[in-house]
C-alpha positions, 0 to 999 in steps of 0.5 A: 500500500505504501508505494500507492500512497506516495503518488498524489493526484491533484484537482481544484485544490484537492490532493489525493493519495490513490486510496483516498481517491478511490474512496471519493470515487466510491462515494460518487458511485454510490450516489450514481447507483442510487440515481440509476435505481431510484430516480431513473426508474420512477418515470417508467413505473409511474408511466405504467401505473398511469397507463393502467389507470387509462390515461391518454398518451398525450396527457401521459407525456404532459405529466411525465415529460413536459412538466419536467422539461419545463422545470429543466428549462427554468430551475436547472439553469438557475440552480447551476448558476447559483451552485457555481457561486455558492460557498459553504464552509461545511458542505461545499458548493454542490452538496447543499443542493442535494442534501436540502432537497433530500426530504422532498424527494422522499416525500414525492415517492411516498405520495406516489406510493400511497396514491390509493389511500390518498385518492380515497380520502380526497374522493370522500372529502371533495365528492360532495362538491366535485364528482370524479371517478376513483381513477381520475383522483388516482391520476391527480394524486400521482401527478402531484407526486411526480411534479414534486419529484421532478421539481426537486430532482432538478436540484440534484440532477443539475449539480451531481454531475458537476461534482465529477469535474470538481473532485476527479483529477483529469487524468482519471476522468475517462476511467472514472466515467467507465466506472460510472457505467459499470455501477449504473449497469450493476444497479440496473441489473439488480433492479430489473431482476428483482424489482421490476417484474413485481413493480406493479403488484407491489407498487407501494412498497417499491416507492417506499424502498426508493425513499429508503435507499435514496436516504441512505445512499445519497445521505452518505454522499452528502455527509462524507464527500469532501468538495473543494473550497473555492474562493468567493467570486469577485465583487464585479463578477457577482454584479455581472451575475445578477438580474438581467445583466447575468441573463444577458451575459449567460446568453451572449457567452453560451451562444457566441460561437458555431461550435457551441451552437452545433453542440446545443442543436445536436443536444436538442435533436437527441432529446427529441429522439429520446422523448420516445423512450417512454414508449419502449416498454409498450413496444415490447409489450406489443411484441408479446412480452410480459413485464416478467419477460422484459425484466428478465431480458433487461436484467440479463442485458445489464449483467452483460453490460456490467461485465463489458463496462468493466472491460471498456473502463479498464482496457477500453479507456486506454484506447479511448484516450489514444483514439481521442474521446471527441473522435470516438463520440462523433464517429462511433456515434454515427455508426450507433445510428444503425441501431434504430434503423434496424429496429424499424423492422419490428413495425412490419414483422411479427415474430413469435414473442419467444423469438423476439425476446432472444433476438432483442436480447442479443441485439441489446448485448451486441450494442455494448460496443456503444459503451465506448461512446458513453464513456467518451461523452463526459471527457468530450464535453470537458474538451470542447466546453470552456473550463471556466464556464463549464457549469454555465454551458452545461446548464445552457445545454439543459435549457435547450434540451428541456425546451426541445423535450417539452415541445417534442415530448408533446408532439411524440404523444400526438404522434403516438395517438395519431398512429394508434387512433387516427391510423387505427394501428392500435398497439402496433403504433408503439413500434413506430417510435423507431422511425421517430428516432431515425429521423431525429438521430439522423439530424443529430448526426449531421450537427455532430459532424459539423461540430467536429469540423469546427473543433478541428478548425480551432486546433483540434487534437493538438491545440484546441482553444475554446472560443471565449468572448469573455477573454481579451484574447477571445480564446481559452487555453484548453488541456489537450491529449495525445491522439494516435493517427490512423494506422494504414496497417489496421485500416487494410486489415479492417477493409479485408474484414468488411470484404468478408462481411459482405461476402458472407452476406452474399453467401447467406441467402444460398446457405439459407436455401440449402438449409430450407431444403435440408429441413424440407421446408417448402417456402422461402427458397424463391424469395431468397434467390430472387430478392435477397441474393440480388440485393446482397450482390448490389451492396457488395458492388457499392462496397467495392466502389467505396473500397477502391476510393479508400485504398487509392488514398492509402496508396497516395499516403504510402507514396508520400502524398497527403490523403484522408482515410477513416480512423482504424479505431472507429472502423474496428468498433463499427465492423465488430458491431456489424459482424455481431448483428450479422450473427443475430440476423442468422440466428433470427432466420434459423429460429423463424424457420424452425418455429413457423416451418416457413422460410418466407418470413425469415427471407423477408426479414433478412431482406429488410435487414440486408438492405440497411447495409447501404446505411452502413456504407454511407456512414463509412463514406461520410467519415472519409469525406469529412476527414478529407474536407478537414485535411483540405481546409488545413492545407 
């Protein structure tokens, strides 16, 4: 232990030995796990309970999403602004906002949990004056509880994540973020396995449990975490931070450059996309799954995610630093766009619930590659946003996200009701969430690329300076990390891997035809031959054309010239994800053949999935074209 105690880590005036740093991280992990289990899951349970009471999708969105977004748009920036300037000798500047709101958070869970008793009491007292059904009173009580919950969570959610930047040394941030991912998965696994399947039957006790767990774990964070003690703001800074002057400075600084505007627009579009997540459980139910099935599936997924998160946090963090977090978050995030594209297939196809369960489980597990983007997220923000105004810019992101979430949350409810009632799709309408996600994630991808272009123009990997109109130089010096350039050797290897991938795609229809004949299944052979095989060949041709462009650039570089190629790290992770999905598609086809004794469904579903390889190729081309444009601009 002695040699570890000698090495010191410094941040914001705090000095840690390694054991002390690990204790600090452990406290934050407890708080984050508490948020994952109690806070993050409350909206889902409330949604299920309100739907059980017969609420409409539009009103459901208003209660569970829109009101919260309004608070996020107003309370969150105010709390962020005040916490930057708050000073407490005993508690620091972030912890008081968590500690003082703790009783109110617990109160909200108790109000929601005891809604039966409360609605009965209200009905007894007010029924002589106002006649409402028991279900309506229950909806009113739960709505009051969720409003209290969302209001006071703004204090916790606004400052908890800023603690990272205050107490975690920069050189440990990527690994710390990986640890956060592990803890989140672990707590989510426990919840999904042991709590979620029984949540509706024991709703009251789950809410009481949330209140107890939050009190114990978040209370421990508040009492034992040591925050830095920052000096009081200068009188001039206090003056500029008050009233209309502060509001004007806030807007002027946060929207002062394209890179920040692109970041905010990307945030808004992602928020619009994830506004559909509240309906995911309904989508899974529409595919024939029970809450028990969903809980088991999510529990297994989170166990696997925890294992992979440990690998990504320990070994993977090294590669994230080497390939650069900004590059990871932008380019690998582009390939994650494939996931909702594939999920649109469930709108058109109805596999047996058992098959959907297995396919969805394996698809979720293989998307664990996206852990790299999750881990790179916080370091990316710290590398792009100015450190002196980090809290301010984060609150601006929250403001934009909340406004978008409030507007598009309502539109999402209207969209669902339109599909469900207007087009008479019934519960199938919940499968339409993936078209919504494709549209808005696609827009977010465009602005993410534009942000990356601006980042490179401002110095990029080696000399980035954050635009800062509050500085006389107009720039703020930022810490930069070393990054490895694309490796020609590895790019060549990955190109050959993609060759194999698309050759397998061409061979697969022929293999499926043979399998159908061996099993004496009379349908599907013609469709595989007339549709799947030609589409696979066309995709292969498109790949060979793109491949020729990339290999041409490689040759230019090897001859001493200057050209652009995709980064090998991004391509490697993207190809691994695509190979794993290919395995899922094959498993899916085999299971469908065995279950339905027909190859037609399997062939049509595989055709839909294979056709989306054109999106995969388009993303490779986009990464190459953007790097090429940046290189030309730098010349």
